[in-house]
KOLKEDREN-287134 format. One record per atom (N, C-alpha, C): residue in one letter; x, y, z. Coordinates in pm, whole numbers. Layout:
NODE  residu       X       Y       Z
NODE       A       X       Y       Z
...
END
This chain:
NODE  residu       X       Y       Z
NODE       M   -5088    2011   11446
NODE       M   -4978    2052   11526
NODE       M   -4995    2168   11602
NODE       G   -4956    2211   11712
NODE       G   -4978    2285   11809
NODE       G   -4877    2450   11799
NODE       H   -4927    2529   11843
NODE       H   -4817    2623   11812
NODE       H   -4742    2619   11881
NODE       I   -4655    2561   11987
NODE       I   -4550    2450   12070
NODE       I   -4438    2394   11955
NODE       D   -4548    2293   11881
NODE       D   -4466    2171   11810
NODE       D   -4413    2271   11691
NODE       N   -4475    2366   11657
NODE       N   -4437    2412   11541
NODE       N   -4287    2550   11568
NODE       I   -4298    2587   11718
NODE       I   -4186    2629   11718
NODE       I   -4080    2525   11783
NODE       F   -4114    2410   11826
NODE       F   -3979    2355   11796
NODE       F   -3944    2257   11620
NODE       E   -4011    2232   11574
NODE       E   -4030    2229   11441
NODE       E   -3891    2344   11391
NODE       I   -3914    2454   11367
NODE       I   -3880    2553   11310
NODE       I   -3724    2581   11409
NODE       I   -3716    2583   11496
NODE       I   -3581    2594   11630
NODE       I   -3520    2451   11550
NODE       Y   -3575    2340   11557
NODE       Y   -3466    2200   11507
NODE       Y   -3415    2272   11383
NODE       G   -3455    2304   11231
NODE       G   -3478    2306   11131
NODE       G   -3320    2380   11134
NODE       W   -3299    2488   11226
NODE       W   -3165    2592   11191
NODE       W   -3061    2444   11265
NODE       F   -3121    2338   11314
NODE       F   -2925    2336   11346
NODE       F   -2940    2125   11272
NODE       M   -3032    2185   11164
NODE       M   -3008    2074   11094
NODE       M   -2941    2132   10950
NODE       E   -2888    1981   10867
NODE       E   -2844    2062   10707
NODE       E   -2937    1990   10637
NODE       I   -3032    2086   10604
NODE       I   -3142    2028   10445
NODE       I   -3080    2132   10326
NODE       T   -3036    2005   10216
NODE       T   -3007    2096   10087
NODE       T   -3135    2035   10026
NODE       L   -3178    2153    9916
NODE       L   -3301    2088    9825
NODE       L   -3247    2043    9713
NODE       R   -3264    2025    9634
NODE       R   -3184    2040    9459
NODE       R   -3323    1927    9390
NODE       L   -3377    1971    9278
NODE       L   -3393    1868    9212
NODE       L   -3386    1732    9185
NODE       E   -3493    1692    9172
NODE       E   -3435    1472    9157
NODE       E   -3459    1445    9020
NODE       E   -3352    1407    9029
NODE       E   -3331    1272    8890
NODE       E   -3342    1147    8884
NODE       E   -3304    1140    8769
NODE       E   -3359    1027    8694
NODE       E   -3291     903    8802
NODE       K   -3181     849    8914
NODE       K   -3118     833    8895
NODE       K   -3161     788    9082
NODE       D   -3214     909    9126
NODE       D   -3337     912    9212
NODE       D   -3451     835    9238
NODE       H   -3526     814    9088
NODE       H   -3674     774    9121
NODE       H   -3674     647    9238
NODE       R   -3577     521    9270
NODE       R   -3633     456    9300
NODE       R   -3660     452    9461
NODE       L   -3529     542    9446
NODE       L   -3522     553    9612
NODE       L   -3629     637    9669
NODE       V   -3665     740    9584
NODE       V   -3798     850    9609
NODE       V   -3938     728    9575
NODE       E   -3923     655    9577
NODE       E   -4025     573    9531
NODE       E   -4063     428    9695
NODE       E   -3911     412    9752
NODE       E   -3925     350    9888
NODE       E   -3983     463    9935
NODE       L   -3891     610    9927
NODE       L   -3909     634   10079
NODE       L   -4079     712   10057
NODE       T   -4163     744    9975
NODE       T   -4290     757    9994
NODE       T   -4328     626   10006
NODE       R   -4311     545   10029
NODE       R   -4445     404   10059
NODE       R   -4368     429   10219
NODE       E   -4219     454   10304
NODE       E   -4205     459   10358
NODE       E   -4281     529   10457
NODE       A   -4320     635   10365
NODE       A   -4398     804   10441
NODE       A   -4535     748   10527
NODE       F   -4587     650   10334
NODE       F   -4696     711   10428
NODE       F   -4788     530   10428
NODE       W   -4668     465   10431
NODE       W   -4708     318   10523
NODE       W   -4838     347   10609
NODE       N   -4972     241   10618
NODE       N   -5106     295   10709
NODE       N   -5117     383   10784
NODE       V   -5060     505   10666
NODE       V   -5108     633   10760
NODE       V   -5245     706   10693
NODE       Y   -5340     625   10637
NODE       Y   -5434     706   10569
NODE       Y   -5519     596   10545
NODE       F   -5462     434   10530
NODE       F   -5500     340   10472
NODE       F   -5448     179   10512
NODE       P   -5462      75   10546
NODE       P   -5381      44   10528
NODE       P   -5286     -46   10421
NODE       G   -5149     -50   10398
NODE       G   -5091      25   10327
NODE       G   -5100     119   10302
NODE       C   -5072     153   10147
NODE       C   -5028     273   10107
NODE       C   -5022     230    9947
NODE       N   -5032     416    9843
NODE       N   -5062     373    9720
NODE       N   -4936     448    9700
NODE       E   -4892     564    9771
NODE       E   -4864     673    9711
NODE       E   -4694     670    9603
NODE       H   -4660     581    9642
NODE       H   -4552     523    9572
NODE       H   -4561     514    9422
NODE       L   -4673     441    9432
NODE       L   -4687     396    9279
NODE       L   -4758     518    9182
NODE       L   -4818     611    9255
NODE       L   -4877     760    9252
NODE       L   -4763     853    9174
NODE       V   -4667     849    9240
NODE       V   -4509     923    9222
NODE       V   -4468     856    9112
NODE       H   -4451     713    9088
NODE       H   -4423     642    8945
NODE       H   -4477     723    8835
NODE       N   -4602     733    8858
NODE       N   -4704     686    8698
NODE       N   -4692     917    8710
NODE       L   -4691     944    8795
NODE       L   -4715    1125    8780
NODE       L   -4587    1172    8674
NODE       R   -4480    1145    8729
NODE       R   -4370    1093    8596
NODE       R   -4370    1119    8461
NODE       K   -4491    1061    8479
NODE       K   -4516    1020    8326
NODE       K   -4591    1092    8209
NODE       T   -4688    1147    8330
NODE       T   -4746    1229    8198
NODE       T   -4688    1360    8225
NODE       S   -4828    1499    8102
NODE       S   -4758    1554    8046
NODE       S   -4827    1688    8128
NODE       E   -4846    1670    8253
NODE       E   -4909    1752    8347
NODE       E   -4842    1764    8495
NODE       F   -4692    1661    8491
NODE       F   -4607    1663    8556
NODE       F   -4486    1802    8539
NODE       I   -4434    1839    8638
NODE       I   -4393    1984    8606
NODE       I   -4208    1946    8706
NODE       K   -4127    1885    8658
NODE       K   -3934    1892    8679
NODE       K   -3901    1964    8734
NODE       Q   -3954    2105    8693
NODE       Q   -3885    2202    8743
NODE       Q   -3854    2258    8887
NODE       L   -4022    2157    8956
NODE       L   -4045    2140    9108
NODE       L   -4036    2023    9138
NODE       D   -4034    1925    9086
NODE       D   -3952    1843    9168
NODE       D   -3875    1767    9257
NODE       F   -3870    1860    9345
NODE       F   -3722    1835    9505
NODE       F   -3751    1759    9560
NODE       V   -3677    1647    9618
NODE       V   -3517    1615    9717
NODE       V   -3503    1723    9791
NODE       A   -3517    1658    9912
NODE       A   -3417    1741   10020
NODE       A   -3373    1601   10120
NODE       I   -3252    1660   10167
NODE       I   -3090    1545   10140
NODE       I   -3028    1617   10308
NODE       H   -3026    1506   10367
NODE       H   -2960    1504   10491
NODE       H   -2818    1393   10530
NODE       N   -2715    1470   10549
NODE       N   -2625    1322   10560
NODE       N   -2620    1271   10443
NODE       N   -2580    1247   10270
NODE       N   -2584    1285   10206
NODE       N   -2712    1141   10112
NODE       E   -2847    1150   10213
NODE       E   -2915    1024   10127
NODE       E   -3058    1137   10169
NODE       I   -3130    1068   10075
NODE       I   -3241    1150   10017
NODE       I   -3374    1094   10168
NODE       V   -3417    1246   10204
NODE       V   -3495    1239   10303
NODE       V   -3624    1261   10293
NODE       G   -3661    1338   10184
NODE       G   -3771    1404   10153
NODE       G   -3795    1458   10006
NODE       N   -3936    1465    9973
NODE       N   -3913    1509    9841
NODE       N   -4089    1537    9791
NODE       I   -4092    1626    9710
NODE       I   -4246    1694    9683
NODE       I   -4189    1646    9522
NODE       V   -4406    1674    9441
NODE       V   -4385    1655    9336
NODE       V   -4539    1797    9305
NODE       Y   -4470    1820    9192
NODE       Y   -4653    1913    9131
NODE       Y   -4645    1885    9044
NODE       V   -4765    1870    8949
NODE       V   -4853    1896    8825
NODE       V   -4930    1988    8826
NODE       E   -5005    1995    8707
NODE       E   -5042    2117    8669
NODE       E   -5161    2080    8656
NODE       A   -5301    2155    8710
NODE       A   -5419    2101    8709
NODE       A   -5549    2200    8682
NODE       K   -5712    2204    8696
NODE       K   -5739    2332    8603
NODE       K   -5827    2425    8688
NODE       I   -5905    2503    8690
NODE       I   -6050    2539    8752
NODE       I   -6098    2568    8622
NODE       K   -6235    2529    8625
NODE       K   -6291    2482    8520
NODE       K   -6440    2554    8511
NODE       D   -6460    2686    8463
NODE       D   -6522    2800    8546
NODE       D   -6643    2768    8401
NODE       N   -6712    2686    8370
NODE       N   -6821    2672    8229
NODE       N   -6746    2628    8117
NODE       D   -6712    2734    8027
NODE       D   -6618    2702    7904
NODE       D   -6519    2792    7906
NODE       K   -6470    2777    8020
NODE       K   -6288    2843    8073
NODE       K   -6249    2800    8151
NODE       E   -6107    2781    8137
NODE       E   -6071    2696    8167
NODE       E   -5902    2762    8223
NODE       H   -5858    2738    8385
NODE       H   -5788    2835    8441
NODE       H   -5640    2771    8474
NODE       S   -5550    2752    8426
NODE       S   -5434    2710    8489
NODE       S   -5390    2634    8648
NODE       V   -5377    2614    8662
NODE       V   -5305    2631    8834
NODE       V   -5226    2487    8846
NODE       L   -5172    2481    8967
NODE       L   -5067    2401    9064
NODE       L   -5159    2297    9147
NODE       T   -5098    2157    9149
NODE       T   -5158    2113    9299
NODE       T   -5012    2019    9321
NODE       F   -5016    1960    9412
NODE       F   -4833    1923    9443
NODE       F   -4923    1804    9561
NODE       G   -4861    1707    9552
NODE       G   -4893    1586    9626
NODE       G   -4785    1485    9546
NODE       P   -4751    1354    9651
NODE       P   -4750    1359    9780
NODE       P   -4648    1436    9783
NODE       I   -4608    1489    9917
NODE       I   -4549    1557    9979
NODE       I   -4450    1475   10051
NODE       S   -4332    1378   10061
NODE       S   -4289    1241   10180
NODE       S   -4165    1323   10228
NODE       V   -4168    1249   10359
NODE       V   -4071    1332   10419
NODE       V   -4090    1168   10532
NODE       L   -3893    1135   10491
NODE       L   -3847    1005   10592
NODE       L   -3953     966   10750
NODE       P   -4049     879   10809
NODE       P   -4074     938   10931
NODE       P   -4009     923   11055
NODE       E   -3878     933   11016
NODE       E   -3767     947   11122
NODE       E   -3709    1110   11145
NODE       Y   -3778    1110   11011
NODE       Y   -3751    1275   11016
NODE       Y   -3865    1381   10998
NODE       E   -3937    1294   11029
NODE       E   -4042    1412   11028
NODE       E   -4103    1535   11140
NODE       N   -4122    1587   11186
NODE       N   -4146    1699   11265
NODE       N   -3983    1774   11297
NODE       K   -3915    1805   11124
NODE       K   -3825    1852   11175
NODE       K   -3772    2004   11099
NODE       G   -3892    1976   11025
NODE       G   -3929    2129   10969
NODE       G   -3880    2047   10798
NODE       I   -3855    1925   10756
NODE       I   -3851    1952   10613
NODE       I   -3913    1903   10511
NODE       G   -4037    1865   10598
NODE       G   -4216    1891   10464
NODE       G   -4212    2104   10449
NODE       G   -4177    2205   10507
NODE       G   -4164    2315   10560
NODE       G   -4125    2353   10440
NODE       K   -3977    2278   10452
NODE       K   -3863    2344   10358
NODE       K   -3888    2364   10183
NODE       L   -3963    2228   10188
NODE       L   -4002    2170   10029
NODE       L   -4060    2233   10044
NODE       I   -4185    2284   10102
NODE       I   -4292    2352   10024
NODE       I   -4268    2517   10014
NODE       N   -4230    2552   10132
NODE       N   -4160    2704   10124
NODE       N   -4070    2718    9991
NODE       H   -4002    2709    9945
NODE       H   -3885    2685    9838
NODE       H   -3984    2666    9708
NODE       T   -4033    2539    9720
NODE       T   -4154    2560    9557
NODE       T   -4282    2646    9569
NODE       I   -4276    2649    9656
NODE       I   -4378    2803    9680
NODE       I   -4333    2928    9607
NODE       K   -4221    2972    9632
NODE       K   -4125    3097    9595
NODE       K   -4081    3049    9458
NODE       L   -4080    2961    9399
NODE       L   -4053    2914    9266
NODE       L   -4186    2955    9181
NODE       S   -4303    2853    9224
NODE       S   -4429    2889    9198
NODE       S   -4499    3003    9126
NODE       K   -4458    3091    9188
NODE       K   -4493    3224    9190
NODE       K   -4379    3298    9065
NODE       E   -4211    3252    9117
NODE       E   -4184    3309    8965
NODE       E   -4191    3264    8867
NODE       M   -4221    3106    8811
NODE       M   -4317    3069    8704
NODE       M   -4422    3116    8649
NODE       G   -4443    3184    8736
NODE       G   -4644    3294    8677
NODE       G   -4748    3200    8687
NODE       Y   -4728    3130    8812
NODE       Y   -4883    3049    8803
NODE       Y   -4954    3205    8928
NODE       K   -5132    3124    8918
NODE       K   -5189    3177    8968
NODE       K   -5246    3117    9117
NODE       A   -5201    3025    9118
NODE       A   -5229    2994    9238
NODE       A   -5189    2811    9261
NODE       I   -5174    2755    9388
NODE       I   -5185    2614    9426
NODE       I   -5326    2567    9524
NODE       I   -5313    2459    9460
NODE       I   -5509    2433    9528
NODE       I   -5429    2308    9565
NODE       I   -5473    2205    9666
NODE       I   -5477    2106    9718
NODE       I   -5583    2032    9821
NODE       Y   -5569    1870    9846
NODE       Y   -5632    1830    9914
NODE       Y   -5516    1801   10056
NODE       G   -5567    1910   10179
NODE       G   -5457    1845   10290
NODE       G   -5554    1890   10396
NODE       D   -5454    1842   10532
NODE       D   -5452    1895   10608
NODE       D   -5486    2059   10681
NODE       P   -5585    2087   10687
NODE       P   -5631    2265   10721
NODE       P   -5540    2296   10788
NODE       E   -5495    2254   10931
NODE       E   -5436    2293   11025
NODE       E   -5314    2267   10987
NODE       Y   -5249    2212   10913
NODE       Y   -5063    2225   10889
NODE       Y   -5073    2306   10742
NODE       Y   -5189    2282   10710
NODE       Y   -5114    2394   10579
NODE       Y   -5134    2529   10617
NODE       K   -5255    2610   10725
NODE       K   -5275    2734   10696
NODE       K   -5138    2794   10758
NODE       R   -5053    2689   10812
NODE       R   -4918    2801   10792
NODE       R   -4858    2838   10716
NODE       F   -4902    2792   10564
NODE       F   -4853    2842   10501
NODE       F   -4964    2980   10376
NODE       E   -4983    3006   10498
NODE       E   -5140    3110   10412
NODE       E   -5235    3045   10338
NODE       F   -5227    2884   10313
NODE       F   -5309    2813   10245
NODE       F   -5498    2863   10356
NODE       K   -5540    2842   10199
NODE       K   -5734    2936   10273
NODE       K   -5824    2815   10197
NODE       E   -5902    2789   10306
NODE       E   -6058    2698   10250
NODE       E   -6070    2763   10156
NODE       S   -6116    2682   10010
NODE       S   -6161    2737    9878
NODE       S   -6291    2788    9918
NODE       K   -6422    2735    9962
NODE       K   -6525    2814   10002
NODE       K   -6514    2952    9955
NODE       K   -6384    3038   10059
NODE       K   -6336    3136   10028
NODE       K   -6364    3212    9871
NODE       Y   -6256    3144    9814
NODE       Y   -6273    3128    9689
NODE       Y   -6366    3056    9544
NODE       S   -6512    3046    9616
NODE       S   -6571    2981    9525
NODE       S   -6537    2893    9467
NODE       I   -6470    2814    9521
NODE       I   -6431    2671    9395
NODE       I   -6478    2573    9446
NODE       T   -6535    2468    9379
NODE       T   -6558    2321    9497
NODE       T   -6480    2210    9420
NODE       N   -6491    2084    9404
NODE       N   -6527    1958    9396
NODE       N   -6550    1952    9298
NODE       K   -6595    1800    9222
NODE       K   -6616    1759    9107
NODE       K   -6789    1785    9112
NODE       D   -6817    1753    9229
NODE       D   -6924    1713    9313
NODE       D   -6997    1853    9337
NODE       K   -6971    2006    9311
NODE       K   -7025    2091    9341
NODE       K   -7035    2137    9506
NODE       K   -6945    2074    9563
NODE       K   -6929    2074    9703
NODE       K   -6743    2122    9770
NODE       Y   -6788    2193    9899
NODE       Y   -6667    2234    9976
NODE       Y   -6586    2157   10044
NODE       P   -6533    2081   10029
NODE       P   -6422    1986   10135
NODE       P   -6393    2079   10203
NODE       A   -6405    1986   10337
NODE       A   -6270    2103   10404
NODE       A   -6147    2090   10381
NODE       A   -6088    1975   10314
NODE       A   -5975    1931   10353
NODE       A   -5918    2026   10161
NODE       L   -6020    2079   10094
NODE       L   -5948    2149    9972
NODE       L   -5932    2279   10003
NODE       L   -5806    2324   10025
NODE       L   -5731    2388   10014
NODE       L   -5666    2519    9931
NODE       V   -5691    2669    9947
NODE       V   -5652    2762    9794
NODE       V   -5508    2833    9886
NODE       L   -5411    2850    9760
NODE       L   -5314    2960    9816
NODE       L   -5289    3072    9681
NODE       E   -5338    3156    9667
NODE       E   -5268    3260    9603
NODE       E   -5147    3243    9564
NODE       L   -5098    3238    9457
NODE       L   -4930    3293    9501
NODE       L   -4914    3477    9438
NODE       Y   -5008    3551    9439
NODE       Y   -4993    3667    9418
NODE       Y   -5062    3757    9453
NODE       S   -5120    3906    9524
NODE       S   -5239    3966    9520
NODE       S   -5367    3924    9442
NODE       N   -5508    3916    9470
NODE       N   -5590    3903    9381
NODE       N   -5543    3821    9220
NODE       A   -5506    3703    9265
NODE       A   -5462    3625    9151
NODE       A   -5570    3575    9126
NODE       L   -5690    3534    9173
NODE       L   -5802    3465    9150
NODE       L   -5934    3537    9136
NODE       N   -5898    3685    9122
NODE       N   -6041    3790    9109
NODE       N   -6126    3694    8952
NODE       G   -6196    3716    9044
NODE       G   -6278    3687    8881
NODE       G   -6312    3502    8807
NODE       I   -6197    3410    8953
NODE       I   -6191    3332    8900
NODE       I   -6272    3264    8989
NODE       N   -6375    3141    8929
NODE       N   -6445    3047    9062
NODE       N   -6425    2929    8979
NODE       G   -6510    2806    9081
NODE       G   -6557    2701    8946
NODE       G   -6487    2552    9014
NODE       V   -6470    2519    8918
NODE       V   -6471    2346    8939
NODE       V   -6237    2291    8935
NODE       F   -6220    2236    9073
NODE       F   -6144    2208    9033
NODE       F   -6129    2109    9044
NODE       D   -5990    2045    8861
NODE       D   -5998    1940    8827
NODE       D   -5876    1923    8821
NODE       E   -5807    1818    8881
NODE       E   -5667    1773    8814
NODE       E   -5667    1700    8743
NODE       G   -5793    1609    8668
NODE       G   -5792    1531    8610
NODE       G   -5801    1387    8623
NODE       S   -5755    1281    8569
NODE       S   -5749    1110    8597
NODE       S   -5610    1076    8689
NODE       I   -5491    1161    8663
NODE       I   -5423    1118    8677
NODE       I   -5347    1098    8864
NODE       Y   -5473    1121    8945
NODE       Y   -5444    1102    9066
NODE       Y   -5459     970    9088
NODE       E   -5571     876    8954
NODE       E   -5640     769    9021
NODE       E   -5516     673    9019
NODE       I   -5547     583    9103
NODE       I   -5468     467    9091
NODE       I   -5553     315    9112
NODE       D   -5525     292    8988
NODE       D   -5590     113    8958
NODE       D   -5487     -12    9042
NODE       E   -5581     -66    9150
NODE       E   -5540    -154    9230
NODE       E   -5540    -259    9182
NODE       T   -5516    -315    9068
NODE       T   -5440    -421    8942
NODE       T   -5290    -371    8994
NODE       E   -5309    -269    8903
NODE       E   -5171    -210    8898
NODE       E   -5084    -176    9013
NODE       L   -5178    -173    9132
NODE       L   -5112    -128    9258
NODE       L   -5041    -291    9302
NODE       E   -5153    -343    9305
NODE       E   -5041    -532    9336
NODE       E   -4908    -522    9289
NODE       K   -4943    -504    9137
NODE       K   -4823    -586    9096
NODE       K   -4715    -464    9102
NODE       F   -4750    -359    9106
NODE       F   -4675    -267    9146
NODE       F   -4539    -336    9308
NODE       E   -4678    -351    9393
NODE       E   -4626    -379    9500
NODE       E   -4534    -514    9550
NODE       M   -4528    -504    9458
NODE       M   -4411    -692    9421
NODE       M   -4296    -628    9402
NODE       G   -4283    -555    9357
NODE       G   -4118    -473    9339
NODE       G   -4093    -445    9512
NODE       F   -4122    -439    9576
NODE       F   -4123    -410    9719
NODE       F   -4102    -479    9829
NODE       Y   -4019    -502    9937
NODE       Y   -4044    -571   10026
NODE       Y   -4106    -528   10123
NODE       K   -4220    -681   10193
NODE       K   -4367    -730   10217
NODE       K   -4379    -650   10359
NODE       K   -4414    -526   10347
NODE       K   -4428    -492   10498
NODE       K   -4619    -522   10551
NODE       P   -4573    -540   10690
NODE       P   -4742    -578   10706
NODE       P   -4852    -425   10719
NODE       K   -4991    -478   10650
NODE       K   -5095    -397   10668
NODE       K   -5179    -384   10731
NODE       E   -5191    -200   10868
NODE       E   -5247    -241   10986
NODE       E   -5354    -129   10938
NODE       V   -5414    -142   11063
NODE       V   -5519     -38   11099
NODE       V   -5441      86   11225
NODE       K   -5483     197   11175
NODE       K   -5396     306   11314
NODE       K   -5474     445   11323
NODE       K   -5448     472   11453
NODE       K   -5525     597   11435
NODE       K   -5541     699   11315
NODE       S   -5442     741   11281
NODE       S   -5382     842   11169
NODE       S   -5518     782   11063
NODE       Q   -5542     700   11041
NODE       Q   -5663     679   10978
NODE       Q   -5784     748   10925
NODE       E   -5810     740   11113
NODE       E   -5907     736   11142
NODE       E   -5959     933   11181
NODE       K   -5841    1035   11171
NODE       K   -5796    1170   11102
NODE       K   -5822    1218   10996
NODE       F   -5768    1107   10955
NODE       F   -5747    1129   10794
NODE       F   -5929    1134   10722
NODE       M   -6005     998   10770
NODE       M   -6131    1009   10742
NODE       M   -6256    1040   10824
NODE       E   -6185    1147   10881
NODE       E   -6263    1258   10972
NODE       E   -6239    1370   10908
NODE       I   -6087    1419   10840
NODE       I   -6102    1568   10779
NODE       I   -6139    1529   10663
NODE       A   -6096    1397   10567
NODE       A   -6207    1382   10395
NODE       A   -6338    1363   10418
NODE       S   -6413    1353   10559
NODE       S   -6523    1365   10544
NODE       S   -6669    1465   10563
NODE       K   -6507    1555   10591
NODE       K   -6603    1715   10636
NODE       K   -6621    1782   10506
NODE       Y   -6751    1865   10523
NODE       Y   -6809    1971   10452
NODE       Y   -6788    2115   10494
NODE       L   -6780    2255   10447
NODE       L   -6842    2331   10493
NODE       L   -6981    2364   10399
END
């Protein structure tokens, strides 16, 4: 997103009343529907992020204190979820955070809602005493939140490589001094296709399509530093 788009997003956000609150159990189905709408056909035909949210809530790594929804006119229009992950350095493990999916209804995209969710939860993450947040994402988008390439911190993926999409945010100055190694989010982000097919049966049918955004995703995902 260009500089002009960023300015527009900030200005628009001033005039849009968005409140944030913790997700409640009664929100679960609505958030899964929202997530499905947000990601459908974006990265590949269909999506799996709604099942991912459903499953992450059941894990011990899931952090309820950072599971926020964004509200506009009494409607949930966005959500962000966090889990605890690790940096593995030989025989040592260091706890960090990772977030995702972060979802915004398509009609509310580019209005500052995602940024509001991210900034709010970054602030809370600092207060909770975590060292860093590590994610896979679009570098052009996340650099506005001061995320940097993982190579700067000598943090690799499980294949000991530096994906361009692997990004790190230190939550305080020099938080990762002396810490490097392999970023490991565990197996909790893995999706079983049979489970996904069964889960999808509980939602209304949507056409799976090939879109240009999928090309961009593959380009980012396949780039290494």
